[in-house]
C-alpha positions in Angstrom: -13.2 -50.5 19.9 -9.9 -51.5 18.2 -9.5 -51.1 14.3 -6.3 -53.1 13.6 -4.9 -52.7 16.8 -5.4 -48.9 16.8 -7.6 -47.5 19.7 -10.5 -45.7 18.3 -10.7 -42.1 20.1 -13.8 -42.4 22.4 -16.2 -40.0 22.5 -14.7 -37.6 25.1 -11.6 -37.3 22.9 -13.5 -36.8 19.9 -15.1 -33.9 21.6 -11.8 -32.4 22.9 -10.2 -32.6 19.6 -13.5 -30.8 17.9 -13.0 -28.2 20.5 -9.4 -27.5 19.9 -9.7 -27.6 16.3 -12.7 -25.1 16.8 -10.4 -22.9 18.9 -7.4 -23.0 16.4 -9.9 -21.9 13.5 -11.5 -19.3 15.6 -8.1 -17.9 16.8 -6.8 -17.9 12.9 -10.1 -15.8 11.7 -9.3 -13.5 14.6 -5.6 -12.9 13.6 -6.7 -12.6 9.8 -9.2 -10.0 10.7 -6.5 -8.5 12.9 -4.1 -8.3 10.3 -6.3 -7.0 7.7 -7.5 -4.2 9.9 -3.9 -3.3 10.9 -3.0 -3.1 7.1 -6.2 -1.2 6.3 -5.3 1.4 9.2 -1.4 1.5 8.0 -2.8 2.6 4.6 -5.0 5.0 5.3 -2.6 6.7 8.0 0.0 6.7 5.2 -2.5 8.5 2.8 -3.0 11.0 5.7 1.0 11.4 6.1 1.3 12.0 2.4 -1.3 14.5 2.2 -0.1 16.8 5.4 3.3 16.1 3.9 2.5 17.5 0.7 0.6 20.3 2.4 3.2 21.3 4.8 5.7 21.4 2.0 3.7 23.9 0.1 3.7 26.6 3.0 5.2 29.7 1.5 4.4 32.1 4.0 3.6 32.9 7.6 0.0 33.4 7.1 0.0 29.7 5.5 2.0 28.3 8.4 -0.1 29.6 11.3 -3.1 27.9 9.1 -1.8 24.6 8.7 1.1 24.5 11.5 -1.0 21.6 13.3 -0.2 19.4 10.6 3.1 18.7 12.0 1.6 17.4 15.0 -0.7 15.1 13.1 2.5 14.1 11.2 4.1 12.8 14.1 1.0 11.5 15.4 0.7 9.4 12.4 4.2 8.3 12.4 3.9 6.9 16.2 0.8 5.3 15.2 2.2 3.5 12.1 5.0 2.3 14.5 2.8 0.9 17.2 0.9 -1.0 14.5 4.1 -2.7 13.2 4.9 -3.8 17.2 4.4 -7.7 17.6 2.2 -6.9 20.7 -1.5 -7.7 19.9 -2.6 -5.4 22.7 -0.5 -2.2 21.5 -2.0 -3.1 18.1 -5.5 -3.1 19.4 -5.1 -0.2 21.3 -3.8 1.8 18.4 -6.5 0.8 16.1 -9.0 2.0 18.5 -7.2 5.4 18.7 -6.8 5.6 14.7 -10.5 4.7 14.4 -11.3 7.4 16.8 -9.2 10.0 14.9 -10.8 8.9 11.6 -14.0 9.0 13.1 -13.3 12.8 14.5 -12.2 13.6 11.3 -15.4 12.4 9.6 -17.4 14.2 12.1 -15.6 17.4 11.3 -16.1 17.0 7.6 -19.5 16.7 7.8 -20.1 19.6 10.1 -18.1 21.7 7.8 -20.3 20.3 4.5 -23.5 21.4 6.3 -22.6 24.8 7.0 
């Protein structure tokens, strides 16, 4: 069918265009969700890093250092995760988000364990 000499898209073309539009919208929604998750993870990691740095900075003797010395390892791990979350590769971001989520789940389970005692 022609309208002022312009060909109207047939049914197949319309379906293809609708599918492409839906795919673009779906991809945009995924990217938006991932960006939000990355931002939330970075904010949470930054809070953990600040807390660890404050605690490590307050060490005054060997006994305290032995008690909280593992925080040095957590600080370096948190820094590494934040660097990975700033990468452009989505696979690195996804894997890092999985590791960060596992880390926070581990913290929550330990906290719950100690609160029950």
